[in-house]
C-alpha positions in Angstrom: -0.1 -0.4 -0.2 1.2 3.8 -0.6 0.0 6.6 -0.8 -2.0 7.8 -3.5 0.4 11.4 -3.8 3.5 9.4 -3.7 2.3 7.1 -6.3 1.2 10.0 -8.9 5.0 11.1 -8.7 6.8 8.0 -8.4 4.5 7.3 -12.2 5.6 10.5 -13.2 2.2 12.3 -13.8 3.2 14.9 -12.1 6.6 16.6 -11.0 6.8 17.2 -7.6 4.8 15.6 -5.2 3.7 18.9 -3.6 2.0 18.8 -7.4 0.4 15.7 -7.4 -0.7 16.6 -3.6 -2.6 19.6 -4.6 -3.9 17.7 -7.7 -5.3 15.4 -5.8 -6.7 17.8 -2.8 -8.4 20.1 -5.8 -10.3 16.5 -6.6 -8.9 16.1 -10.0 -7.5 12.8 -9.0 -10.6 9.8 -8.3 -9.6 6.6 -6.6 -12.3 3.6 -7.9 -14.9 6.7 -8.8 -14.5 8.6 -5.7 -12.4 12.1 -4.4 -9.5 11.2 -1.5 -7.5 13.0 0.1 -3.7 12.8 -0.3 -2.9 10.0 2.4 -5.2 7.9 0.7 -3.2 4.2 0.5 -4.0 2.5 -3.4 -3.3 -1.2 -4.4 -2.8 -3.1 -6.8 -5.9 -3.1 -8.9 -7.3 0.1 -8.3 -8.7 2.3 -11.0 -7.3 6.0 -11.4 -9.2 8.7 -13.0 -6.4 11.9 -13.7 -7.4 14.9 -14.6 -4.3 16.9 -16.1 -4.1 20.1 -18.5 -7.6 19.4 -19.9 -7.1 15.6 -20.4 -8.1 12.6 -18.5 -6.1 9.8 -18.1 -8.0 6.4 -16.6 -5.1 3.5 -15.4 -5.2 0.6 -13.5 -2.6 0.0 -10.7 0.0 -2.8 -11.5 2.6 -2.3 -9.3 3.9 0.0 -6.3 7.1 2.0 -6.4 10.0 2.4 -3.2 10.7 5.2 -5.1 10.8 8.1 -8.6 12.4 5.5 -11.3 13.2 6.5 -14.5 10.3 7.0 -17.1 11.0 3.2 -18.5 10.2 2.2 -15.4 7.3 4.7 -14.6 5.7 3.8 -17.1 5.4 -0.5 -15.7 3.4 1.4 -13.0 0.3 1.9 -15.0 -1.8 0.4 -17.6 -4.2 3.3 -19.3 -7.5 2.2 -21.1 -7.6 1.7 -24.5 -10.7 3.8 -24.0 -8.6 6.7 -22.6 -6.2 6.8 -25.1 -8.5 6.4 -28.1 -10.0 9.9 -26.2 -7.1 11.5 -25.3 -5.6 11.3 -28.8 -9.1 12.3 -30.3 -8.7 15.6 -27.6 -5.3 16.0 -28.7 -5.9 15.8 -32.3 -9.0 18.5 -31.8 -6.9 20.8 -30.0 -4.4 20.6 -33.0 -7.4 21.7 -35.2 -8.6 24.6 -33.5 -5.0 26.0 -33.3 -4.4 26.3 -37.5 -7.9 27.4 -38.2 -7.3 30.1 -35.7 -6.7 33.5 -37.6 -3.5 34.9 -37.2 -2.6 38.6 -37.8 0.5 38.6 -40.6 2.6 41.4 -38.2 2.0 43.4 -34.6 0.0 45.4 -34.4 1.3 49.5 -34.7 1.3 51.7 -31.5 -2.0 53.0 -32.4 -3.7 50.1 -32.8 -2.2 48.6 -29.2 -3.4 51.7 -27.8 -6.5 50.9 -29.5 -7.1 47.2 -28.3 -6.4 48.4 -24.9 -8.8 51.5 -24.7 -11.4 49.0 -26.2 -11.1 45.8 -23.6 -10.6 48.7 -20.9 -14.8 49.5 -21.9 -16.0 46.2 -21.9 
């Protein structure tokens, strides 16, 4: 048994334990469909949903980790569901399409245009 915040850090979902703890406290992490505290112990076979950067990871715990290791070792700690992989890939593709479809200016605005933009934003 291991704490959820330590496991998330060891599995390299978050860069620091503090960040992992913060995300658990904010309710972005669910264990078996329920919100939890950072001190919650997890076991092999638990299903964890992780909401990170507008992406949802659904993983099953396969192993516990004594300490944080390399990325290849971290990938052996969990198994992501096929549906989760498909949903994340489609979300990434959608965000790329949205980025490329938004109009972008050819050049930077002039000083007068910047003043006009600033006054327009402050009005509303």
